[in-house]
LONULO-636831 format. One record per residue: residue in one letter; residue number from 0; x, y, z of N, C-alpha, C in turn. Coordinates in Angstrom, 1 decimal. Layout:
// LONULO-636831
r resn->A | resi->NUM | n.X->X | n.Y->Y | n.Z->Z | ca.X->X | ca.Y->Y | ca.Z->Z | c.X->X | c.Y->Y | c.Z->Z
...
END
This chain:
// LONULO-636831
r resn->M | resi->0 | n.X->0.8 | n.Y->-1.2 | n.Z->0.0 | ca.X->-0.2 | ca.Y->0.0 | ca.Z->0.0 | c.X->0.8 | c.Y->1.3 | c.Z->-0.1
r resn->K | resi->1 | n.X->2.0 | n.Y->1.2 | n.Z->0.6 | ca.X->2.9 | ca.Y->2.4 | ca.Z->0.8 | c.X->3.6 | c.Y->2.7 | c.Z->-0.5
r resn->K | resi->2 | n.X->4.1 | n.Y->1.6 | n.Z->-1.4 | ca.X->4.4 | ca.Y->1.7 | ca.Z->-2.5 | c.X->3.3 | c.Y->2.5 | c.Z->-3.6
r resn->V | resi->3 | n.X->2.1 | n.Y->1.9 | n.Z->-3.6 | ca.X->1.1 | ca.Y->2.5 | ca.Z->-4.2 | c.X->0.9 | c.Y->4.0 | c.Z->-3.9
r resn->M | resi->4 | n.X->1.0 | n.Y->4.6 | n.Z->-2.9 | ca.X->0.6 | ca.Y->5.9 | ca.Z->-2.3 | c.X->2.0 | c.Y->6.6 | c.Z->-2.9
r resn->I | resi->5 | n.X->3.2 | n.Y->6.3 | n.Z->-2.7 | ca.X->4.2 | ca.Y->6.7 | ca.Z->-3.1 | c.X->4.5 | c.Y->7.0 | c.Z->-4.7
r resn->F | resi->6 | n.X->3.9 | n.Y->5.8 | n.Z->-5.4 | ca.X->3.7 | ca.Y->6.1 | ca.Z->-7.1 | c.X->2.6 | c.Y->7.0 | c.Z->-7.4
r resn->F | resi->7 | n.X->1.5 | n.Y->7.0 | n.Z->-6.6 | ca.X->0.5 | ca.Y->8.0 | ca.Z->-6.9 | c.X->1.0 | c.Y->9.4 | c.Z->-6.7
r resn->L | resi->8 | n.X->1.6 | n.Y->9.8 | n.Z->-5.7 | ca.X->2.0 | ca.Y->11.0 | ca.Z->-5.2 | c.X->3.1 | c.Y->11.5 | c.Z->-6.3
r resn->A | resi->9 | n.X->4.2 | n.Y->10.5 | n.Z->-6.9 | ca.X->5.2 | ca.Y->10.7 | ca.Z->-8.0 | c.X->4.4 | c.Y->11.1 | c.Z->-9.1
r resn->A | resi->10 | n.X->3.2 | n.Y->10.5 | n.Z->-9.5 | ca.X->2.6 | ca.Y->10.7 | ca.Z->-10.9 | c.X->1.9 | c.Y->12.0 | c.Z->-10.9
r resn->L | resi->11 | n.X->1.5 | n.Y->12.5 | n.Z->-9.5 | ca.X->0.7 | ca.Y->13.8 | ca.Z->-9.4 | c.X->1.7 | c.Y->14.8 | c.Z->-9.8
r resn->V | resi->12 | n.X->3.1 | n.Y->14.6 | n.Z->-9.3 | ca.X->3.9 | ca.Y->15.6 | ca.Z->-9.4 | c.X->4.5 | c.Y->15.6 | c.Z->-10.8
r resn->L | resi->13 | n.X->4.6 | n.Y->14.5 | n.Z->-11.5 | ca.X->5.2 | ca.Y->14.4 | ca.Z->-12.8 | c.X->3.9 | c.Y->15.1 | c.Z->-13.9
r resn->V | resi->14 | n.X->2.8 | n.Y->14.8 | n.Z->-13.6 | ca.X->1.5 | ca.Y->15.3 | ca.Z->-14.6 | c.X->1.3 | c.Y->16.8 | c.Z->-14.5
r resn->G | resi->15 | n.X->1.4 | n.Y->17.2 | n.Z->-13.2 | ca.X->1.1 | ca.Y->18.6 | ca.Z->-12.9 | c.X->-0.3 | c.Y->18.8 | c.Z->-13.3
r resn->C | resi->16 | n.X->-0.6 | n.Y->20.1 | n.Z->-13.7 | ca.X->-1.9 | ca.Y->20.5 | ca.Z->-13.8 | c.X->-2.5 | c.Y->20.7 | c.Z->-15.3
r resn->S | resi->17 | n.X->-2.8 | n.Y->19.7 | n.Z->-15.9 | ca.X->-3.0 | ca.Y->19.8 | ca.Z->-17.3 | c.X->-4.5 | c.Y->19.6 | c.Z->-17.4
r resn->G | resi->18 | n.X->-5.0 | n.Y->20.2 | n.Z->-18.5 | ca.X->-6.7 | ca.Y->20.1 | ca.Z->-18.8 | c.X->-7.1 | c.Y->21.3 | c.Z->-19.6
r resn->K | resi->19 | n.X->-8.2 | n.Y->21.1 | n.Z->-20.1 | ca.X->-8.8 | ca.Y->22.1 | ca.Z->-21.0 | c.X->-9.6 | c.Y->23.1 | c.Z->-20.2
r resn->G | resi->20 | n.X->-9.6 | n.Y->22.9 | n.Z->-18.9 | ca.X->-10.3 | ca.Y->23.6 | ca.Z->-18.0 | c.X->-9.6 | c.Y->25.2 | c.Z->-17.8
r resn->K | resi->21 | n.X->-9.4 | n.Y->25.3 | n.Z->-16.3 | ca.X->-9.1 | ca.Y->26.6 | ca.Z->-15.9 | c.X->-7.8 | c.Y->27.2 | c.Z->-16.4
r resn->N | resi->22 | n.X->-7.5 | n.Y->28.5 | n.Z->-16.8 | ca.X->-6.5 | ca.Y->29.3 | ca.Z->-16.9 | c.X->-5.9 | c.Y->29.8 | c.Z->-15.6
r resn->A | resi->23 | n.X->-4.6 | n.Y->30.6 | n.Z->-15.7 | ca.X->-4.1 | ca.Y->31.0 | ca.Z->-14.6 | c.X->-5.3 | c.Y->32.0 | c.Z->-13.9
r resn->E | resi->24 | n.X->-5.7 | n.Y->33.0 | n.Z->-14.8 | ca.X->-6.8 | ca.Y->34.0 | ca.Z->-14.3 | c.X->-7.7 | c.Y->33.4 | c.Z->-13.4
r resn->Q | resi->25 | n.X->-8.3 | n.Y->32.2 | n.Z->-14.0 | ca.X->-9.5 | ca.Y->31.5 | ca.Z->-13.2 | c.X->-8.9 | c.Y->31.0 | c.Z->-12.0
r resn->H | resi->26 | n.X->-7.9 | n.Y->30.4 | n.Z->-11.9 | ca.X->-6.9 | ca.Y->30.1 | ca.Z->-10.6 | c.X->-6.7 | c.Y->30.8 | c.Z->-9.5
r resn->G | resi->27 | n.X->-6.5 | n.Y->32.3 | n.Z->-10.1 | ca.X->-6.3 | ca.Y->33.3 | ca.Z->-9.2 | c.X->-4.8 | c.Y->33.4 | c.Z->-9.1
r resn->K | resi->28 | n.X->-3.7 | n.Y->32.6 | n.Z->-9.7 | ca.X->-2.4 | ca.Y->32.6 | ca.Z->-9.5 | c.X->-1.8 | c.Y->31.7 | c.Z->-10.4
r resn->G | resi->29 | n.X->-0.4 | n.Y->31.9 | n.Z->-10.6 | ca.X->0.3 | ca.Y->30.8 | ca.Z->-11.3 | c.X->0.4 | c.Y->31.5 | c.Z->-12.7
r resn->I | resi->30 | n.X->0.7 | n.Y->30.4 | n.Z->-13.7 | ca.X->1.1 | ca.Y->30.7 | ca.Z->-15.0 | c.X->0.2 | c.Y->29.6 | c.Z->-15.8
r resn->S | resi->31 | n.X->-0.5 | n.Y->30.0 | n.Z->-16.9 | ca.X->-1.1 | ca.Y->28.9 | ca.Z->-17.9 | c.X->-0.7 | c.Y->29.2 | c.Z->-19.2
r resn->V | resi->32 | n.X->-0.6 | n.Y->28.1 | n.Z->-20.1 | ca.X->-0.2 | ca.Y->28.1 | ca.Z->-21.4 | c.X->-1.5 | c.Y->27.2 | c.Z->-22.2
r resn->E | resi->33 | n.X->-1.8 | n.Y->27.9 | n.Z->-23.0 | ca.X->-2.8 | ca.Y->27.7 | ca.Z->-24.0 | c.X->-2.1 | c.Y->27.1 | c.Z->-25.4
r resn->M | resi->34 | n.X->-2.6 | n.Y->26.0 | n.Z->-25.8 | ca.X->-2.0 | ca.Y->25.3 | ca.Z->-27.0 | c.X->-2.9 | c.Y->26.1 | c.Z->-28.4
r resn->A | resi->35 | n.X->-2.3 | n.Y->26.9 | n.Z->-29.0 | ca.X->-3.1 | ca.Y->27.5 | ca.Z->-30.0 | c.X->-3.6 | c.Y->26.6 | c.Z->-31.3
r resn->A | resi->36 | n.X->-2.7 | n.Y->25.4 | n.Z->-31.4 | ca.X->-2.9 | ca.Y->24.5 | ca.Z->-32.4 | c.X->-3.0 | c.Y->23.1 | c.Z->-32.1
r resn->S | resi->37 | n.X->-3.4 | n.Y->22.1 | n.Z->-32.7 | ca.X->-3.2 | ca.Y->20.8 | ca.Z->-32.3 | c.X->-1.9 | c.Y->20.3 | c.Z->-32.7
r resn->T | resi->38 | n.X->-1.2 | n.Y->20.0 | n.Z->-31.7 | ca.X->0.4 | ca.Y->19.5 | ca.Z->-32.2 | c.X->0.5 | c.Y->18.1 | c.Z->-31.5
r resn->N | resi->39 | n.X->1.6 | n.Y->17.6 | n.Z->-31.9 | ca.X->2.3 | ca.Y->16.5 | ca.Z->-31.4 | c.X->3.0 | c.Y->16.6 | c.Z->-30.1
r resn->I | resi->40 | n.X->3.1 | n.Y->17.8 | n.Z->-29.5 | ca.X->3.8 | ca.Y->17.9 | ca.Z->-27.9 | c.X->3.3 | c.Y->17.2 | c.Z->-27.0
r resn->K | resi->41 | n.X->4.1 | n.Y->16.5 | n.Z->-26.7 | ca.X->3.9 | ca.Y->15.5 | ca.Z->-25.4 | c.X->4.5 | c.Y->16.0 | c.Z->-24.0
r resn->H | resi->42 | n.X->5.5 | n.Y->17.1 | n.Z->-24.1 | ca.X->6.1 | ca.Y->17.4 | ca.Z->-22.7 | c.X->6.3 | c.Y->19.0 | c.Z->-22.9
r resn->L | resi->43 | n.X->5.9 | n.Y->19.3 | n.Z->-21.6 | ca.X->6.2 | ca.Y->20.9 | ca.Z->-21.5 | c.X->6.8 | c.Y->21.1 | c.Z->-20.4
r resn->S | resi->44 | n.X->7.9 | n.Y->22.2 | n.Z->-20.5 | ca.X->8.8 | ca.Y->22.5 | ca.Z->-19.4 | c.X->8.5 | c.Y->24.3 | c.Z->-19.5
r resn->L | resi->45 | n.X->7.9 | n.Y->25.1 | n.Z->-18.2 | ca.X->8.1 | ca.Y->26.1 | ca.Z->-18.2 | c.X->9.3 | c.Y->26.6 | c.Z->-17.6
r resn->V | resi->46 | n.X->9.9 | n.Y->27.8 | n.Z->-17.9 | ca.X->11.2 | ca.Y->27.9 | ca.Z->-17.3 | c.X->11.2 | c.Y->29.6 | c.Z->-17.1
r resn->Q | resi->47 | n.X->11.5 | n.Y->29.9 | n.Z->-15.8 | ca.X->11.3 | ca.Y->31.3 | ca.Z->-15.3 | c.X->12.8 | c.Y->31.9 | c.Z->-15.2
r resn->F | resi->48 | n.X->13.1 | n.Y->33.0 | n.Z->-15.6 | ca.X->14.3 | ca.Y->33.6 | ca.Z->-15.5 | c.X->14.2 | c.Y->34.9 | c.Z->-14.8
r resn->V | resi->49 | n.X->14.8 | n.Y->35.4 | n.Z->-13.8 | ca.X->14.8 | ca.Y->36.4 | ca.Z->-13.0 | c.X->16.4 | c.Y->37.1 | c.Z->-13.3
r resn->N | resi->50 | n.X->16.3 | n.Y->38.6 | n.Z->-13.5 | ca.X->17.5 | ca.Y->39.0 | ca.Z->-13.9 | c.X->18.3 | c.Y->38.3 | c.Z->-14.8
r resn->G | resi->51 | n.X->17.8 | n.Y->37.5 | n.Z->-15.5 | ca.X->18.4 | ca.Y->36.7 | ca.Z->-16.7 | c.X->19.2 | c.Y->35.3 | c.Z->-16.4
r resn->K | resi->52 | n.X->18.8 | n.Y->34.9 | n.Z->-15.2 | ca.X->19.2 | ca.Y->33.5 | ca.Z->-14.6 | c.X->17.9 | c.Y->32.6 | c.Z->-14.4
r resn->E | resi->53 | n.X->18.3 | n.Y->31.6 | n.Z->-14.8 | ca.X->17.2 | ca.Y->30.6 | ca.Z->-14.6 | c.X->16.9 | c.Y->30.3 | c.Z->-12.9
r resn->I | resi->54 | n.X->15.9 | n.Y->30.6 | n.Z->-12.6 | ca.X->15.7 | ca.Y->30.1 | ca.Z->-10.9 | c.X->14.4 | c.Y->29.0 | c.Z->-10.9
r resn->A | resi->55 | n.X->13.5 | n.Y->28.8 | n.Z->-11.7 | ca.X->12.6 | ca.Y->27.8 | ca.Z->-11.7 | c.X->12.0 | c.Y->27.2 | c.Z->-12.8
r resn->S | resi->56 | n.X->11.7 | n.Y->25.9 | n.Z->-12.6 | ca.X->11.0 | ca.Y->25.5 | ca.Z->-13.9 | c.X->10.1 | c.Y->24.2 | c.Z->-13.4
r resn->E | resi->57 | n.X->9.2 | n.Y->24.0 | n.Z->-14.2 | ca.X->8.0 | ca.Y->22.7 | ca.Z->-13.9 | c.X->7.9 | c.Y->22.2 | c.Z->-15.2
r resn->N | resi->58 | n.X->7.8 | n.Y->20.9 | n.Z->-14.9 | ca.X->7.5 | ca.Y->20.2 | ca.Z->-16.2 | c.X->6.1 | c.Y->19.6 | c.Z->-16.0
r resn->V | resi->59 | n.X->5.5 | n.Y->19.4 | n.Z->-17.2 | ca.X->4.0 | ca.Y->18.7 | ca.Z->-17.4 | c.X->4.1 | c.Y->17.7 | c.Z->-18.5
r resn->V | resi->60 | n.X->3.3 | n.Y->16.9 | n.Z->-18.2 | ca.X->3.0 | ca.Y->15.7 | ca.Z->-19.5 | c.X->1.5 | c.Y->15.2 | c.Z->-19.0
r resn->N | resi->61 | n.X->0.9 | n.Y->14.8 | n.Z->-20.0 | ca.X->-0.3 | ca.Y->14.3 | ca.Z->-19.9 | c.X->-0.1 | c.Y->12.8 | c.Z->-19.3
r resn->A | resi->62 | n.X->-1.1 | n.Y->12.3 | n.Z->-18.1 | ca.X->-1.0 | ca.Y->11.0 | ca.Z->-17.6 | c.X->-1.0 | c.Y->10.0 | c.Z->-18.6
r resn->D | resi->63 | n.X->-1.9 | n.Y->10.2 | n.Z->-19.6 | ca.X->-2.2 | ca.Y->9.1 | ca.Z->-20.6 | c.X->-0.9 | c.Y->9.0 | c.Z->-21.6
r resn->G | resi->64 | n.X->0.0 | n.Y->10.0 | n.Z->-21.7 | ca.X->1.0 | ca.Y->10.1 | ca.Z->-22.7 | c.X->0.4 | c.Y->10.6 | c.Z->-24.0
r resn->S | resi->65 | n.X->-0.8 | n.Y->11.0 | n.Z->-24.2 | ca.X->-1.1 | ca.Y->11.9 | ca.Z->-25.3 | c.X->-0.7 | c.Y->13.1 | c.Z->-25.1
r resn->A | resi->66 | n.X->-0.7 | n.Y->13.7 | n.Z->-26.5 | ca.X->-0.2 | ca.Y->15.0 | ca.Z->-27.0 | c.X->-1.2 | c.Y->16.1 | c.Z->-26.5
r resn->F | resi->67 | n.X->-0.6 | n.Y->17.3 | n.Z->-26.4 | ca.X->-1.5 | ca.Y->18.3 | ca.Z->-25.8 | c.X->-2.4 | c.Y->18.7 | c.Z->-26.9
r resn->Q | resi->68 | n.X->-3.7 | n.Y->19.2 | n.Z->-26.8 | ca.X->-4.5 | ca.Y->19.5 | ca.Z->-27.9 | c.X->-5.0 | c.Y->21.1 | c.Z->-27.9
r resn->K | resi->69 | n.X->-5.2 | n.Y->21.4 | n.Z->-29.1 | ca.X->-5.7 | ca.Y->22.8 | ca.Z->-29.4 | c.X->-6.6 | c.Y->23.2 | c.Z->-28.3
r resn->G | resi->70 | n.X->-6.4 | n.Y->24.5 | n.Z->-27.9 | ca.X->-7.3 | ca.Y->24.9 | ca.Z->-26.7 | c.X->-6.9 | c.Y->24.4 | c.Z->-25.2
r resn->E | resi->71 | n.X->-6.2 | n.Y->23.5 | n.Z->-25.2 | ca.X->-5.7 | ca.Y->22.7 | ca.Z->-23.9 | c.X->-5.0 | c.Y->23.9 | c.Z->-23.2
r resn->N | resi->72 | n.X->-5.6 | n.Y->24.4 | n.Z->-21.9 | ca.X->-4.7 | ca.Y->24.9 | ca.Z->-20.8 | c.X->-3.8 | c.Y->24.1 | c.Z->-19.9
r resn->T | resi->73 | n.X->-2.5 | n.Y->24.3 | n.Z->-20.0 | ca.X->-1.9 | ca.Y->23.9 | ca.Z->-18.9 | c.X->-1.4 | c.Y->25.0 | c.Z->-17.7
r resn->W | resi->74 | n.X->-1.6 | n.Y->24.6 | n.Z->-16.2 | ca.X->-1.2 | ca.Y->25.5 | ca.Z->-15.5 | c.X->-0.1 | c.Y->25.2 | c.Z->-14.8
r resn->F | resi->75 | n.X->0.8 | n.Y->26.1 | n.Z->-14.5 | ca.X->1.9 | ca.Y->26.0 | ca.Z->-13.9 | c.X->1.8 | c.Y->26.6 | c.Z->-12.5
r resn->D | resi->76 | n.X->2.0 | n.Y->26.2 | n.Z->-11.4 | ca.X->2.1 | ca.Y->26.7 | ca.Z->-10.2 | c.X->3.1 | c.Y->27.3 | c.Z->-9.6
r resn->I | resi->77 | n.X->3.7 | n.Y->28.2 | n.Z->-10.5 | ca.X->5.0 | ca.Y->28.9 | ca.Z->-10.3 | c.X->5.0 | c.Y->30.2 | c.Z->-9.9
r resn->P | resi->78 | n.X->5.4 | n.Y->30.9 | n.Z->-8.7 | ca.X->5.2 | ca.Y->32.1 | ca.Z->-8.2 | c.X->5.9 | c.Y->33.1 | c.Z->-9.1
r resn->I | resi->79 | n.X->5.3 | n.Y->34.4 | n.Z->-9.2 | ca.X->5.6 | ca.Y->35.3 | ca.Z->-10.2 | c.X->6.2 | c.Y->36.6 | c.Z->-9.6
r resn->G | resi->80 | n.X->5.7 | n.Y->36.8 | n.Z->-8.5 | ca.X->5.8 | ca.Y->38.5 | ca.Z->-8.2 | c.X->7.1 | c.Y->38.6 | c.Z->-7.4
r resn->T | resi->81 | n.X->8.1 | n.Y->38.9 | n.Z->-8.3 | ca.X->9.5 | ca.Y->39.2 | ca.Z->-7.5 | c.X->9.8 | c.Y->40.5 | c.Z->-7.4
r resn->G | resi->82 | n.X->9.3 | n.Y->41.5 | n.Z->-8.2 | ca.X->9.8 | ca.Y->43.0 | ca.Z->-8.3 | c.X->11.0 | c.Y->43.1 | c.Z->-9.0
r resn->K | resi->83 | n.X->11.6 | n.Y->42.0 | n.Z->-9.8 | ca.X->12.6 | ca.Y->42.2 | ca.Z->-10.4 | c.X->12.4 | c.Y->41.8 | c.Z->-11.8
r resn->P | resi->84 | n.X->13.2 | n.Y->42.1 | n.Z->-13.0 | ca.X->12.8 | ca.Y->41.7 | ca.Z->-14.4 | c.X->12.6 | c.Y->40.2 | c.Z->-14.5
r resn->V | resi->85 | n.X->11.3 | n.Y->39.7 | n.Z->-14.9 | ca.X->11.2 | ca.Y->38.3 | ca.Z->-15.0 | c.X->10.9 | c.Y->37.9 | c.Z->-16.6
r resn->E | resi->86 | n.X->11.1 | n.Y->36.7 | n.Z->-16.9 | ca.X->11.1 | ca.Y->36.1 | ca.Z->-18.2 | c.X->10.6 | c.Y->34.8 | c.Z->-18.1
r resn->L | resi->87 | n.X->9.9 | n.Y->34.2 | n.Z->-19.1 | ca.X->9.3 | ca.Y->33.0 | ca.Z->-19.1 | c.X->9.6 | c.Y->32.7 | c.Z->-20.4
r resn->A | resi->88 | n.X->10.1 | n.Y->31.1 | n.Z->-20.5 | ca.X->10.4 | ca.Y->30.4 | ca.Z->-22.1 | c.X->9.5 | c.Y->29.1 | c.Z->-21.7
r resn->L | resi->89 | n.X->9.3 | n.Y->28.6 | n.Z->-22.9 | ca.X->8.7 | ca.Y->27.3 | ca.Z->-22.8 | c.X->9.5 | c.Y->26.3 | c.Z->-23.7
r resn->V | resi->90 | n.X->9.9 | n.Y->25.2 | n.Z->-22.9 | ca.X->10.6 | ca.Y->24.1 | ca.Z->-23.6 | c.X->9.7 | c.Y->23.1 | c.Z->-23.9
r resn->Y | resi->91 | n.X->9.6 | n.Y->22.4 | n.Z->-25.1 | ca.X->8.6 | ca.Y->21.7 | ca.Z->-25.5 | c.X->9.2 | c.Y->20.5 | c.Z->-26.4
r resn->S | resi->92 | n.X->8.6 | n.Y->19.5 | n.Z->-26.2 | ca.X->9.1 | ca.Y->18.2 | ca.Z->-26.9 | c.X->8.1 | c.Y->17.3 | c.Z->-27.5
r resn->L | resi->93 | n.X->8.2 | n.Y->16.7 | n.Z->-28.7 | ca.X->7.3 | ca.Y->15.6 | ca.Z->-29.0 | c.X->7.4 | c.Y->14.4 | c.Z->-28.4
r resn->N | resi->94 | n.X->8.4 | n.Y->14.3 | n.Z->-27.6 | ca.X->8.6 | ca.Y->12.9 | ca.Z->-26.9 | c.X->8.2 | c.Y->13.0 | c.Z->-25.6
r resn->H | resi->95 | n.X->7.7 | n.Y->12.1 | n.Z->-24.8 | ca.X->7.1 | ca.Y->12.2 | ca.Z->-23.6 | c.X->8.2 | c.Y->12.0 | c.Z->-22.5
r resn->D | resi->96 | n.X->9.2 | n.Y->11.8 | n.Z->-22.7 | ca.X->10.3 | ca.Y->12.1 | ca.Z->-21.8 | c.X->11.1 | c.Y->13.3 | c.Z->-21.9
r resn->G | resi->97 | n.X->10.6 | n.Y->14.3 | n.Z->-22.9 | ca.X->11.3 | ca.Y->15.3 | ca.Z->-23.0 | c.X->12.5 | c.Y->15.5 | c.Z->-23.8
r resn->T | resi->98 | n.X->13.0 | n.Y->14.5 | n.Z->-24.5 | ca.X->14.2 | ca.Y->14.5 | ca.Z->-25.3 | c.X->14.1 | c.Y->15.2 | c.Z->-26.6
r resn->N | resi->99 | n.X->15.0 | n.Y->15.9 | n.Z->-27.2 | ca.X->15.1 | ca.Y->16.6 | ca.Z->-28.5 | c.X->14.1 | c.Y->17.7 | c.Z->-28.2
r resn->A | resi->100 | n.X->14.3 | n.Y->18.4 | n.Z->-27.1 | ca.X->13.3 | ca.Y->19.4 | ca.Z->-26.8 | c.X->13.7 | c.Y->20.7 | c.Z->-27.6
r resn->K | resi->101 | n.X->12.7 | n.Y->21.6 | n.Z->-27.9 | ca.X->13.2 | ca.Y->23.2 | ca.Z->-28.4 | c.X->12.4 | c.Y->24.2 | c.Z->-27.4
r resn->T | resi->102 | n.X->13.1 | n.Y->25.3 | n.Z->-27.6 | ca.X->12.9 | ca.Y->26.5 | ca.Z->-26.6 | c.X->12.2 | c.Y->27.6 | c.Z->-27.2
r resn->S | resi->103 | n.X->11.2 | n.Y->28.1 | n.Z->-26.9 | ca.X->10.4 | ca.Y->29.4 | ca.Z->-27.2 | c.X->11.4 | c.Y->30.4 | c.Z->-26.9
r resn->Q | resi->104 | n.X->11.1 | n.Y->31.6 | n.Z->-27.6 | ca.X->11.8 | ca.Y->32.7 | ca.Z->-27.2 | c.X->11.0 | c.Y->33.2 | c.Z->-25.9
r resn->R | resi->105 | n.X->11.9 | n.Y->34.0 | n.Z->-25.1 | ca.X->11.4 | ca.Y->34.5 | ca.Z->-23.7 | c.X->10.4 | c.Y->35.4 | c.Z->-23.8
r resn->V | resi->106 | n.X->9.4 | n.Y->35.4 | n.Z->-22.9 | ca.X->8.4 | ca.Y->36.4 | ca.Z->-22.8 | c.X->8.5 | c.Y->37.2 | c.Z->-21.3
r resn->E | resi->107 | n.X->8.7 | n.Y->38.5 | n.Z->-21.7 | ca.X->8.8 | ca.Y->39.3 | ca.Z->-20.1 | c.X->7.4 | c.Y->39.6 | c.Z->-19.6
r resn->I | resi->108 | n.X->7.6 | n.Y->39.5 | n.Z->-18.2 | ca.X->6.2 | ca.Y->39.3 | ca.Z->-17.7 | c.X->6.3 | c.Y->40.2 | c.Z->-16.1
r resn->S | resi->109 | n.X->7.6 | n.Y->41.0 | n.Z->-16.2 | ca.X->7.9 | ca.Y->41.8 | ca.Z->-14.8 | c.X->6.7 | c.Y->42.5 | c.Z->-14.2
r resn->K | resi->110 | n.X->5.7 | n.Y->43.0 | n.Z->-14.9 | ca.X->4.6 | ca.Y->43.7 | ca.Z->-14.5 | c.X->3.5 | c.Y->42.9 | c.Z->-13.7
r resn->A | resi->111 | n.X->3.4 | n.Y->41.4 | n.Z->-13.9 | ca.X->2.6 | ca.Y->40.6 | ca.Z->-13.5 | c.X->2.9 | c.Y->40.3 | c.Z->-12.0
r resn->S | resi->112 | n.X->2.0 | n.Y->40.2 | n.Z->-10.9 | ca.X->2.2 | ca.Y->39.9 | ca.Z->-9.6 | c.X->1.4 | c.Y->38.8 | c.Z->-9.2
r resn->R | resi->113 | n.X->0.2 | n.Y->38.4 | n.Z->-10.0 | ca.X->-0.5 | ca.Y->37.2 | ca.Z->-9.2 | c.X->-0.8 | c.Y->36.0 | c.Z->-10.3
r resn->W | resi->114 | n.X->-1.0 | n.Y->36.4 | n.Z->-11.7 | ca.X->-1.1 | ca.Y->35.5 | ca.Z->-12.6 | c.X->-0.8 | c.Y->35.8 | c.Z->-14.1
r resn->V | resi->115 | n.X->-0.6 | n.Y->34.8 | n.Z->-14.9 | ca.X->0.0 | ca.Y->35.2 | ca.Z->-16.5 | c.X->-0.7 | c.Y->34.0 | c.Z->-17.3
r resn->N | resi->116 | n.X->-1.5 | n.Y->34.6 | n.Z->-18.2 | ca.X->-2.0 | ca.Y->33.7 | ca.Z->-19.3 | c.X->-1.2 | c.Y->33.9 | c.Z->-20.6
r resn->L | resi->117 | n.X->-0.6 | n.Y->32.8 | n.Z->-21.0 | ca.X->0.3 | ca.Y->32.7 | ca.Z->-22.3 | c.X->-0.4 | c.Y->31.9 | c.Z->-23.3
r resn->K | resi->118 | n.X->0.1 | n.Y->31.8 | n.Z->-24.6 | ca.X->-0.5 | ca.Y->31.0 | ca.Z->-25.6 | c.X->0.8 | c.Y->30.6 | c.Z->-26.3
r resn->L | resi->119 | n.X->0.9 | n.Y->29.3 | n.Z->-26.8 | ca.X->2.1 | ca.Y->28.8 | ca.Z->-27.7 | c.X->1.3 | c.Y->28.8 | c.Z->-29.1
r resn->N | resi->120 | n.X->1.5 | n.Y->29.6 | n.Z->-29.8 | ca.X->1.2 | ca.Y->30.1 | ca.Z->-30.8 | c.X->1.5 | c.Y->29.0 | c.Z->-32.2
r resn->D | resi->121 | n.X->0.9 | n.Y->29.2 | n.Z->-33.4 | ca.X->1.3 | ca.Y->28.2 | ca.Z->-34.5 | c.X->2.6 | c.Y->28.1 | c.Z->-34.8
r resn->D | resi->122 | n.X->3.5 | n.Y->29.3 | n.Z->-34.4 | ca.X->4.9 | ca.Y->29.2 | ca.Z->-34.9 | c.X->5.7 | c.Y->28.8 | c.Z->-33.7
r resn->Y | resi->123 | n.X->5.2 | n.Y->28.2 | n.Z->-32.5 | ca.X->5.8 | ca.Y->27.6 | ca.Z->-31.4 | c.X->6.7 | c.Y->28.8 | c.Z->-30.7
r resn->Q | resi->124 | n.X->5.9 | n.Y->29.8 | n.Z->-30.6 | ca.X->6.5 | ca.Y->30.9 | ca.Z->-29.9 | c.X->5.2 | c.Y->31.3 | c.Z->-28.9
r resn->L | resi->125 | n.X->5.9 | n.Y->31.7 | n.Z->-27.7 | ca.X->5.0 | ca.Y->32.3 | ca.Z->-26.5 | c.X->4.6 | c.Y->33.7 | c.Z->-26.8
r resn->E | resi->126 | n.X->3.3 | n.Y->33.9 | n.Z->-26.7 | ca.X->2.5 | ca.Y->35.0 | ca.Z->-26.6 | c.X->2.1 | c.Y->35.5 | c.Z->-25.4
r resn->L | resi->127 | n.X->1.9 | n.Y->36.7 | n.Z->-24.9 | ca.X->1.4 | ca.Y->37.1 | ca.Z->-23.5 | c.X->-0.1 | c.Y->37.4 | c.Z->-23.8
r resn->I | resi->128 | n.X->-0.9 | n.Y->36.8 | n.Z->-23.3 | ca.X->-2.5 | ca.Y->37.1 | ca.Z->-23.7 | c.X->-2.9 | c.Y->38.2 | c.Z->-22.5
r resn->N | resi->129 | n.X->-2.9 | n.Y->37.9 | n.Z->-21.3 | ca.X->-2.9 | ca.Y->38.9 | ca.Z->-20.4 | c.X->-2.4 | c.Y->38.4 | c.Z->-19.0
r resn->A | resi->130 | n.X->-2.4 | n.Y->39.5 | n.Z->-18.1 | ca.X->-1.8 | ca.Y->39.1 | ca.Z->-16.7 | c.X->-2.2 | c.Y->40.1 | c.Z->-15.7
r resn->E | resi->131 | n.X->-2.0 | n.Y->39.8 | n.Z->-14.6 | ca.X->-2.4 | ca.Y->40.7 | ca.Z->-13.4 | c.X->-1.2 | c.Y->40.4 | c.Z->-12.5
END
């Protein structure tokens, strides 16, 4: 039973909060990325940079190994209110294990203090939708 519980908790950490449901604004905190097109992307990592240095990242995959779908929102529980220059980049992979990953350009979010909604567009670049 203990092994099952450990496996379940590990799966929750790995899977993150993916779904077509709530974006960061609806959660009231964090960062969300909406998929603009139906892609074969199976692994996402959101990377946060403060003063140009990487300070946080969070990985997300779908529990069933499926690709992220058009319109799907992926929510990342990364704190954003630092008062310093903050940028985000999305690392994405067609492989479930994150190999052969590519990275979007960085998006500046320094004025945000609670939440940020982003979109990964058809050119695989991040766009800032809105923030607070």
